[in-house]
ZAMARGU-4260 file (C-alpha; in steps of 0.2 Angstrom, whole numbers, plus 5000, padded with zeros to 4 digits):
<rodrens>
0) 5046/4862/5175 | 5060/4874/5178 | 5050/4886/5188 | 5043/4875/5200 | 5063/4870/5206
5) 5070/4887/5201 | 5061/4902/5197 | 5067/4920/5198 | 5068/4927/5215 | 5056/4939/5215
10) 5044/4929/5204 | 5047/4917/5219 | 5043/4929/5232 | 5030/4937/5226 | 5019/4920/5222
15) 5024/4914/5240 | 5017/4930/5247 | 5001/4928/5239 | 4998/4911/5244 | 5004/4914/5261
20) 4990/4930/5263 | 4978/4917/5254 | 4981/4905/5270 | 4969/4916/5281 | 4954/4911/5271
25) 4955/4893/5279 | 4949/4898/5296 | 4937/4905/5304 | 4926/4916/5299 | 4929/4910/5282
30) 4931/4890/5285 | 4938/4887/5267 | 4948/4873/5274 | 4954/4865/5259 | 4965/4882/5255
35) 4975/4876/5271 | 4983/4863/5260 | 4984/4875/5245 | 4992/4888/5255 | 5004/4876/5265
40) 5010/4870/5248 | 5015/4885/5243 | 5025/4886/5261 | 5033/4869/5257 | 5036/4874/5238
45) 5045/4890/5243 | 5054/4881/5258 | 5062/4870/5248 | 5066/4877/5232 | 5085/4873/5224
50) 5095/4888/5227 | 5095/4892/5249 | 5094/4911/5245 | 5079/4909/5234 | 5071/4899/5247
55) 5074/4908/5263 | 5068/4924/5253 | 5053/4916/5249 | 5050/4908/5264 | 5051/4925/5271
60) 5039/4933/5259 | 5025/4917/5263 | 5027/4921/5281 | 5024/4941/5280 | 5009/4937/5268
65) 5001/4924/5279 | 5004/4932/5296 | 5001/4950/5292 | 4984/4946/5285 | 4981/4932/5298
70) 4984/4942/5313 | 4980/4959/5309 | 4968/4959/5319 | 4980/4964/5333 | 4980/4984/5326
75) 4961/4986/5333 | 4966/4985/5351 | 4981/4997/5348 | 4973/5011/5337 | 4955/5010/5345
80) 4957/5008/5364 | 4978/5013/5363 | 4977/5029/5352 | 4990/5023/5344 | 4992/5030/5323
85) 4984/5015/5312 | 5001/5018/5303 | 5013/5013/5319 | 5000/4999/5323 | 5001/4991/5306
90) 5021/4992/5308 | 5018/4983/5323 | 5007/4970/5315 | 5023/4969/5303 | 5037/4968/5315
95) 5025/4953/5323 | 5023/4943/5306 | 5044/4945/5303 | 5047/4938/5320 | 5035/4923/5317
100) 5043/4921/5300 | 5059/4916/5309 | 5051/4899/5313 | 5047/4895/5295 | 5063/4902/5291
105) 5072/4889/5303 | 5062/4876/5295 | 5068/4880/5276 | 5087/4882/5284 | 5084/4865/5291
110) 5077/4858/5276 | 5091/4865/5266 | 5107/4860/5277 | 5100/4841/5280 | 5095/4839/5262
115) 5079/4831/5266 | 5062/4831/5255 | 5053/4816/5261 | 5037/4823/5265 | 5038/4814/5284
120) 5053/4822/5287 | 5048/4838/5283 | 5032/4837/5292 | 5043/4832/5307 | 5056/4847/5306
125) 5040/4859/5304 | 5032/4848/5320 | 5049/4854/5328 | 5051/4872/5323 | 5031/4875/5325
130) 5036/4867/5346 | 5047/4882/5347 | 5035/4896/5340 | 5022/4890/5354 | 5035/4891/5367
135) 5050/4904/5365 | 5045/4919/5373 | 5029/4910/5381 | 5024/4906/5362 | 5012/4912/5350
140) 5005/4898/5343 | 4992/4906/5333 | 4988/4901/5314 | 4993/4882/5314 | 4985/4874/5301
145) 4977/4861/5309 | 4965/4874/5319 | 4957/4874/5300 | 4954/4855/5299 | 4942/4856/5314
150) 4925/4854/5302 | 4935/4844/5288 | 4933/4826/5285 | 4949/4824/5295 | 4945/4831/5312
155) 4946/4813/5318 | 4964/4816/5320 | 4964/4827/5335 | 4957/4816/5349 | 4974/4808/5345
160) 4988/4817/5341 | 4980/4834/5344 | 4979/4850/5332 | 5002/4846/5330 | 4994/4830/5322
165) 4981/4840/5310 | 4996/4852/5305 | 5006/4837/5302 | 4994/4829/5289 | 4994/4846/5281
170) 5013/4846/5278 | 5012/4829/5273 | 5000/4831/5259 | 5008/4848/5254 | 5025/4840/5253
175) 5020/4826/5242 | 5011/4838/5231 | 5025/4849/5230 | 5037/4835/5227 | 5024/4828/5211
180) 5024/4845/5204 | 5043/4847/5205 | 5044/4828/5199 | 5054/4822/5212 | 5048/4807/5215
185) 5037/4791/5205 | 5021/4800/5204 | 5010/4786/5204 | 5017/4778/5218 | 5015/4796/5226
190) 4997/4797/5223 | 4995/4782/5230 | 5004/4785/5246 | 4994/4802/5248 | 4974/4793/5246
195) 4981/4779/5259 | 4984/4793/5270 | 4970/4805/5266 | 4958/4788/5269 | 4966/4783/5284
200) 4965/4799/5291 | 4944/4800/5287 | 4943/4785/5294 | 4948/4791/5312 | 4933/4800/5312
205) 4923/4783/5316 | 4933/4781/5331 | 4923/4786/5347 | 4933/4786/5361 | 4921/4795/5375
210) 4902/4793/5380 | 4889/4802/5387 | 4889/4799/5404 | 4872/4792/5411 | 4877/4791/5428
215) 4878/4809/5429 | 4864/4820/5430 | 4866/4834/5415 | 4869/4851/5422 | 4857/4867/5417
220) 4871/4882/5412 | 4867/4900/5407 | 4882/4909/5399 | 4882/4927/5401 | 4887/4940/5387
225) 4884/4956/5397 | 4892/4966/5380 | 4898/4979/5388 | 4909/4991/5377 | 4929/4992/5379
230) 4929/5010/5378 | 4916/5012/5392 | 4921/4995/5403 | 4934/5003/5414 | 4927/5021/5414
235) 4921/5024/5432 | 4906/5032/5425 | 4900/5017/5419 | 4903/5006/5435 | 4885/5004/5439
240) 4878/5003/5422 | 4889/4986/5420 | 4885/4980/5438 | 4866/4983/5434 | 4865/4975/5416
245) 4874/4959/5424 | 4860/4959/5438 | 4846/4960/5426 | 4853/4947/5415 | 4857/4935/5429
250) 4840/4938/5439 | 4828/4929/5427 | 4840/4913/5428 | 4843/4911/5447 | 4834/4895/5453
255) 4831/4890/5435 | 4849/4887/5430 | 4862/4875/5440 | 4878/4887/5434 | 4878/4904/5429
260) 4895/4909/5421 | 4901/4928/5418 | 4914/4934/5406 | 4932/4938/5413 | 4933/4954/5422
265) 4915/4956/5421 | 4914/4968/5436 | 4926/4983/5430 | 4934/4984/5447 | 4947/4974/5458
270) 4937/4959/5467 | 4944/4968/5482 | 4934/4983/5480 | 4917/4974/5476 | 4916/4963/5489
275) 4900/4970/5495 | 4892/4965/5476 | 4898/4949/5478 | 4892/4945/5493 | 4875/4949/5488
280) 4876/4938/5473 | 4883/4923/5483 | 4869/4925/5496 | 4857/4927/5482 | 4862/4913/5471
285) 4863/4902/5485 | 4845/4905/5492 | 4842/4902/5474 | 4850/4884/5472 | 4862/4892/5458
290) 4879/4894/5458 | 4891/4908/5449 | 4906/4908/5442 | 4913/4926/5437 | 4926/4933/5430
295) 4938/4946/5442 | 4952/4955/5444 | 4958/4949/5462 | 4974/4953/5472 | 4977/4941/5485
300) 4986/4941/5503 | 5005/4943/5496 | 4996/4958/5486 | 5001/4949/5471 | 4986/4952/5456
305) 4978/4941/5447 | 4968/4939/5432 | 4955/4926/5441 | 4937/4917/5441 | 4928/4914/5458
310) 4915/4903/5463 | 4899/4909/5472 | 4883/4901/5479 | 4892/4887/5489 | 4885/4882/5508
315) 4897/4895/5516 | 4897/4913/5514 | 4910/4923/5501 | 4926/4925/5508 | 4938/4935/5496
320) 4953/4924/5501 | 4944/4908/5503 | 4933/4903/5489 | 4936/4893/5476 | 4947/4901/5461
325) 4955/4899/5446 | 4970/4911/5444 | 4976/4913/5425 | 4993/4906/5422 | 4998/4911/5402
330) 4996/4929/5403 | 4998/4941/5386 | 5014/4949/5384 | 5011/4967/5382 | 4993/4964/5387
335) 4993/4958/5405 | 5012/4961/5409 | 5030/4968/5401 | 5042/4955/5398 | 5060/4956/5402
340) 5056/4966/5416 | 5065/4984/5418 | 5073/4982/5400 | 5056/4986/5390 | 5047/4994/5405
345) 5046/5011/5395 | 5032/5000/5385 | 5019/5001/5399 | 5016/5018/5393 | 5012/5014/5373
350) 5002/4998/5376 | 4991/5007/5392 | 4998/4994/5405 | 4997/5002/5423 | 5001/4983/5429
355) 5009/4969/5429 | 4998/4952/5434 | 5005/4939/5442 | 5004/4921/5437 | 4994/4907/5443
360) 5001/4889/5445 | 5003/4879/5429 | 4992/4864/5435 | 4976/4871/5448 | 4962/4862/5457
365) 4946/4861/5446 | 4932/4874/5451 | 4919/4862/5457 | 4902/4869/5455 | 4885/4857/5458
370) 4896/4842/5461 | 4905/4844/5443 | 4921/4849/5439 | 4926/4864/5427 | 4942/4864/5418
375) 4945/4882/5416 | 4956/4893/5405 | 4954/4913/5404 | 4955/4921/5386 | 4972/4918/5379
380) 4976/4904/5387 | 4963/4892/5379 | 4975/4894/5365 | 4988/4883/5373 | 4983/4864/5371
385) 4997/4857/5381 | 4991/4868/5397 | 4973/4864/5395 | 4976/4846/5393 | 4989/4845/5408
390) 4975/4851/5418 | 4962/4838/5411 | 4975/4825/5415 | 4975/4829/5434 | 4959/4836/5436
395) 4948/4823/5425 | 4934/4837/5422 | 4918/4838/5418 | 4916/4851/5407 | 4929/4863/5398
400) 4926/4882/5403 | 4934/4896/5393 | 4930/4913/5399 | 4937/4927/5389 | 4934/4948/5383
405) 4938/4949/5365 | 4930/4965/5365 | 4946/4974/5362 | 4947/4967/5345 | 4929/4973/5339
410) 4920/4966/5322 | 4939/4958/5317 | 4943/4941/5311 | 4953/4940/5329 | 4938/4933/5340
415) 4932/4920/5328 | 4949/4913/5328 | 4949/4913/5346 | 4936/4904/5345 | 4939/4893/5333
420) 4954/4887/5344 | 4943/4885/5358 | 4932/4871/5349 | 4947/4862/5346 | 4950/4859/5366
425) 4934/4851/5367 | 4937/4839/5350 | 4956/4835/5358 | 4949/4830/5374 | 4932/4823/5371
430) 4924/4836/5385 | 4909/4848/5383 | 4917/4867/5381 | 4908/4882/5389 | 4912/4898/5382
435) 4907/4916/5389 | 4913/4932/5381 | 4909/4948/5384 | 4904/4954/5366 | 4904/4933/5359
440) 4907/4925/5352 | 4895/4914/5367 | 4895/4897/5364 | 4892/4879/5369 | 4904/4867/5359
445) 4900/4848/5360 | 4913/4834/5362 | 4915/4833/5344 | 4922/4852/5343 | 4903/4855/5335
450) 4895/4872/5341 | 4878/4867/5346 | 4873/4883/5354 | 4877/4900/5350 | 4874/4921/5354
455) 4876/4933/5341 | 4890/4943/5342 | 4886/4962/5352 | 4871/4957/5360 | 4867/4957/5376
460) 4859/4942/5380 | 4860/4924/5390 | 4863/4908/5382 | 4857/4895/5392 | 4858/4876/5388
465) 4857/4858/5398 | 4874/4851/5394 | 4877/4831/5398 | 4895/4826/5404 | 4905/4812/5395
470) 4916/4798/5402 | 4931/4788/5393 | 4949/4796/5389 | 4953/4803/5371 | 4972/4796/5368
475) 4977/4813/5367 | 4971/4817/5386 | 4981/4803/5391 | 4998/4807/5382 | 4996/4824/5377
480) 5008/4830/5363 | 5020/4817/5366 | 5011/4805/5352 | 5015/4818/5338 | 5032/4823/5344
485) 5036/4804/5345 | 5030/4801/5329 | 5039/4815/5322 | 5057/4810/5329 | 5054/4791/5322
490) 5051/4799/5306 | 5065/4811/5305 | 5076/4796/5312 | 5070/4785/5297 | 5071/4798/5285
495) 5091/4802/5290 | 5095/4783/5289 | 5086/4780/5272 | 5095/4794/5265 | 5112/4788/5271
500) 5107/4771/5261
</rodrens>
């Protein structure tokens, strides 16, 4: 098959572009996970073509198709809330895709330079370049293939190797398929190896690392979805509406719920300016034997500003600077701060960013409500599995909690992809995950990553559920990404040694 090994450059680019664009269907809200293998096969084919120039251009084309369709939701916040022309917003998406393509180009270049076509070696190299994509310039590890497999028969890999392990499986499988199509291997033995790999992967679903903790009382938890429109959220004219909306949603659940959780920056004001409101809610929740976790915008005594969450309703009166809280660590570039200091300060006007937020610590104490520990991540930072895992290892929390405001991205696919990523954290760590979102998706996820309760998007409502904590540790909780990185290193070194022979 000459086409499989050495197609015309234009044909290769068009084919790769289409296979890349197809990949978005593997993720939520489409959830056709098998497409992840089809699309990644296109990437492996493009990246390992015989001629270096064709391989690089086809890899670039695949990446543009994949990321332009997969992260097109970025344009929504620019056009609807930033006043940026549609054409310019799509140009921004294209530039983002071009940047993200660099890591796939690096993968293709290294594969060509090292002359490796061993599926395990390719998966090892891809694991390295994906690590860089999730770390350089604060990282953007969105659309990792592994997320699409959370509802697949292979999901049991995640509690051992994390989402990176699932991505590793996708690359190994697609690389074998490419080698078979190119006839660069013994077809029968390759199919046999592939069958063994997939069988072992499916078998991991029967491993149980955690169990329900009968020694701890379950909590009745209410997740509040205020559904405050983003256009009116920070308009002073609608401040009272926001406060009243949340009060009306909260009041019926006081005394009935152990913990009530509100989304990110629920009240559109500095926490320092709504002390009176929080004091009243603190007193009311304490009197009714409930506790409240609420997202705020908090300024500390050093005048540092944080995207924060604070606990109300304890046995001591609310104090702005003393109550238990969590301060967001991983901030959104151009959304919550401008990177590179004064160099890009002019972009504050473009992205309507009046302030730069400060970072909370990477490892923080859990929020302890009703004697249960909550490992908290605010909005964007739930996509950083290493951070959540390191905090879980330090805190040994009973529940994972994420609060967010995805109203910035309207009815696009962005909030669904974000929710799918959050579900993976529950599966990796074997802990129930609670998600309170302003406009949705508000949900309760079980330790297997399955959605057990969910509110419809764009409705003002409260989701109340009784949730039992778990006991036991997953290998991923104990060792994090070191297991998959160690496996990748062994595969890479082994492939180099075999090549020399």
